[in-house]
N, C-alpha and C positions, 0 to 999 in steps of 0.2 A: 549091384548095382544098382537104384533106382535109374529112369532114364532121365529124369526130372526133380527135382530138389520142393521139399512141398514146407509151406508155407505159413504162420502165424503170428498174430499181428497183435502185437496191445496195445489195444486205444481206439479211438477217431480219434486222435486229435487235424487235422488241416494238410501235412504236408507226411501225411500219412495215405485218409481219403483221395486229394488232391494229382498227390506225384507217387508216391513208393507203389503202393497199392494198384493203380490205373497202371506202370510200370510194371511186377510183379506177370500180372494178367496177357500182359505184350513177350515178356521176358521166355523164351525158347529151355531154355534149361531150370524154367518156376514151375511152382502149381501156387498157387493161392488159395488152399484148401482153406485158413480160416480165420475169423476174428472175433476177441473176446472186446468188450463193455460195459463197463459196470452203468449206463444204460441203457437199456433194455432196448429201448425205442428206438432211439440212434445205432444201435450193434445190430438191429433186424431190418432198418434203413439202408446203413451201407450195406448191409452180402448183398442183398436186394439190389442197387445199382449199381454191384459190383460181381456180382457172381458169385460169392462167399458162398462156398457148397455147409458151412459149421461154422453158427454162434455162440459165443459160451457169455454166459452173464459174472463171470468174474477168470482176473487172470492167471490164480493156480489151475480155473478148469482148463487151459487153453495147455497148462503145461505139461500138464499129466494128462495132456491127450499121444496115446504111441503113435501118434501113423505122424505128429509134426515133426520134420529135421532142425530147422530154420523155429528161430526169431526175431522177427522184429519189432526193434522198438524204439517207438518217434511221446513217448509220453513226457512231461514237465522232468528237464533236467535236474532235480532233488532227487527223483524214481529212478536215472537211469542208472547210479549203482544197485540198489536196493537188488530190484529187475532182470537187471542182467544178468547179478550172482546165484537169482530162483532161477531162472535161465539155463544157464550152465550145468548149474546141481541136479536137473532134471531134462542134463543129457540135450538142449536144446546148442547147436552153436549159435550163435548171437549178430546181426548187427544191430547195435546200439546209433542213438541219434548223436550227436553234436549236442553241448559234450561231451563226449562218455565218460564225466563222470566231474565235480565240483574241487579234487580235491586232487590234487597227489600222491597222496595215503593211502586212495581209491583207487586209485588205477591201482599199485604196485600191490593193492590185493586184489585185484584183479585178473592180475595177471600170478597170481598164484594160481588163487581159481581155475582157468585156463589150463592151466600145469596142474592141477591133481586129476581133472575132469578130462581133456585130453579132448575139450571140443573149441572149438573154433571163435573168436572175437575178431569183432572190427570195427571200427571207429565210424560213423553217415558221413564220407568228406566225397559227394557224390560229384567234386571236379577235380579230385584225384580222377574219376574213369576217361572224362574229354578229352579227345584225342590230339588238341591242344597242348595239354599239361605233358604229353608224349614228349612232341614234338621241340617243343618248352625245353624240353629234359635234352634234349639227342641235341640239340641248336648248342647245350649250355659245355655239355658232357664233349658235339667234334670242334670245339672251341672256336667257333663263329661270335664271339665275342670277347672273347679272353678269358680272363683271369675275376668270376663277377667277386667287384669292389663295394658295388646294395645295392638294395632291397627298397624301394616305397608303392605296398600299399592303402589305397585308399577303400572304404567300405561304409555309404552312410544308407539310410533311410526315415518316413519317418512313424513311428510308431507314437503315440499317442494316447490310447483306449488304454484302463488302465487293470483291465481286467488281459491284458495280451502277458503272458509271461516276459515277455523279458521289461516290463514294468513292475517284477514283481522278483524284491529285492531276494527274499525270504526262499526264492524258486530257482536263487541262481541269472535269475534278469540281468537287465544292464546292457550298454556295444560291448566287453571285451567278452564275459563268455559267448553273449554270442558270434558279434564278428570279428572279432577278436581271435578267437578260436579260428576264424576259417584266414585269414593272416598272419597271423603267427604258423598254420598247421602250410601254409604256403612258400613262408621263409624259410622255414628248416627245410623242408622239401629242396628252393633254389637251395642251398646253403647243405644238403646234408648233414648235416647236427644243430643238434640249438644253441644259440647263443651260449658269453660266454659271463653275460651278465647284462642286463638293462636298468632303465630309466623311464618314469610318465608325468604326463600327466593326466588328470579324470577332472571334467565337472557333468554332476549330480546334481538330479535332480529334486526339486524338496519336498516336493511333494511324495515320488514312491523312492526313492534315496539310491533311485540308483543311480551307473554310469551311464549319462547320456552327450556327450564327448572327451572321447582318451583318446592320445597320443601321447607313444614312446621309442624311445631309440634302441637297439638290440647290442650288442654288441659283439661280432663273433669273434672277434680278435683283431682278424687281418681286413675283418670284412665287417658293414654292417645292415643295419634295418630302418627304413623310417615308416609308422604306423601308424594313421585315426580311423579309427571309427567314430560310429553313430548314430544313435535312434533316432530323434529330432535334428535332420539332416538333408538336405539331398532331395529326393522329388519323395513323387507320394502314392507312386501309381505302380505298377504289378512286378517289379522291380528297383532291384538297391542298383544306390548308383552305385559302379570298383569298376578300380584300375590297379593295373602292381603291371610297373617297369622296372628292369633289372639295365644295372648301370655296367661293363666290362669294362675292360682292362684298352680296348681296342674300339669296341663300339656300343651296343644296347638294344636290349626286346623290350618290348609296349603290344600287354597285350592289350584290347578294351571292353570282354565280358568274363574274368578269367573265374568268380566260383559260382557263385545261387544262380544257376541257369532258372528259374524257377520257371518258364515256357525256354523251346525248344528255339530256337534263336542262335540266325549268324552270326559268328566273328573274326578275327581274324590275330595272327600274330606282326606290328612290326621291327624291323631288322633294319638297325641300320650300325656302319662302318665304316670305314672306310672315304667309302667313294659316296658315304650321303653327305647331308650340308643341311644341317639345325637339325629341325624333326623331322623331315623329309629324311625319308628310311628309302636305304636302295630294294630293300625282299619285302615283297606283304607275304603271306600265310593266310589263305582265305580257310574259316571249315564253315560251312553246310549243316544245316542247326540239324541239335541229333540231342535225342533223351538224351540225358547222362542218370538218371536216374535208373532207367530200365538197362544200362551201361552198369550202372553198380548191382541191380539181382542179379544178370544177369552173369555179370564178372564171375561175385559171391559165388552164384550157384553154383557155375562147372568147378569151381575150384574146390568145392567138396565132394564134385561128382567127381577127383582126380583129377583135370584138366589143367594142365602148366601154364596157370596164370597168375599174374600179379599180385600181388596182397602186401597190402599193409599190420606193423605188428602193431597194436595198441601199447606198445612204448613209447610209439611215436608220440598217441596224447599225452605219457608220462613228463613229455622236456615241454607239448605245448600249457601240459597241467602246471609243470613248475615254474615257465614263466609267465601264468596266467599267477600266482599268487606271487611273485615275488614283482609283478609292477602291482600289484595294490600296494604293495607291505611299502611298495619306491611314492605310492602318492601319499600313504601316508606316512611316508620319513621326509622326501626334499631330497632321498640319496637315491646313488647307485645299487642296484641289490648285483650279488653276484651266485648263477644256481647253480645249488646242490651236483655235483661231477655223478 
């Protein structure tokens, strides 16, 4: 077995150059070996800045490199499925940015390719690697707030640039695909299952056609979740507005920076129980800044090296995509939509 996993990256998207590729250089179990960019000048500039030894002018050329063990896919949303399939079939493990696919059917096809090739693939949700989520699940599993009754999740930021993929309908843009993927995935992590049925309302940008404000109720049977995501609301700084609260039968939890930490930032979980009053917590759990992208690629690499670390199957993404499809259908019809089993 090699001492590190050798990585290649398809494309020089901002999330790759600003977050994941620097994280690959920091992770002890990873080696950033190659970058493929269809813009040769950009590829060479990024490679020089990040000390990447190999640069390819096509994605296929990188996939043909026999020394690359794993591939990171940060391409526009509508390209995730095709290039994840090609990478798996080229014998590479895959870490693909969210949303993994644009349809549930594509996720099912990816599951089949994964099973046939025997390669590992995950959806790139960095937040799942943050220690606050380990603590959150520990508190819930330890009955710190009683049985979970409801989750409320919000995520918002201002995106007005027409060139931004979030504002391109055909590329899988919009608030639900971008930020809804986070909030739905988080709700499913808390409940450990997808919802049974959903209902949604969307407001679309008159020019872009993408959903710029989306709110939904997710019915898990004996418990509920409410989410709101927006691409034209909240702050316009480097971080999006984020909030997650969990209501239990005997208390509550509140996270102040639960999802995409564009920069490593301190955060906390507040816990309220029978000794707390109103919004004032009885306990606070503080977390120092950590690079969750580094934690993600280190964990993924260690998994491939055979270490007993956590992993999340892409069947989780199937539940997310089925929820997203049901939410879009609900917004069109004005009715509750039941998810397939």
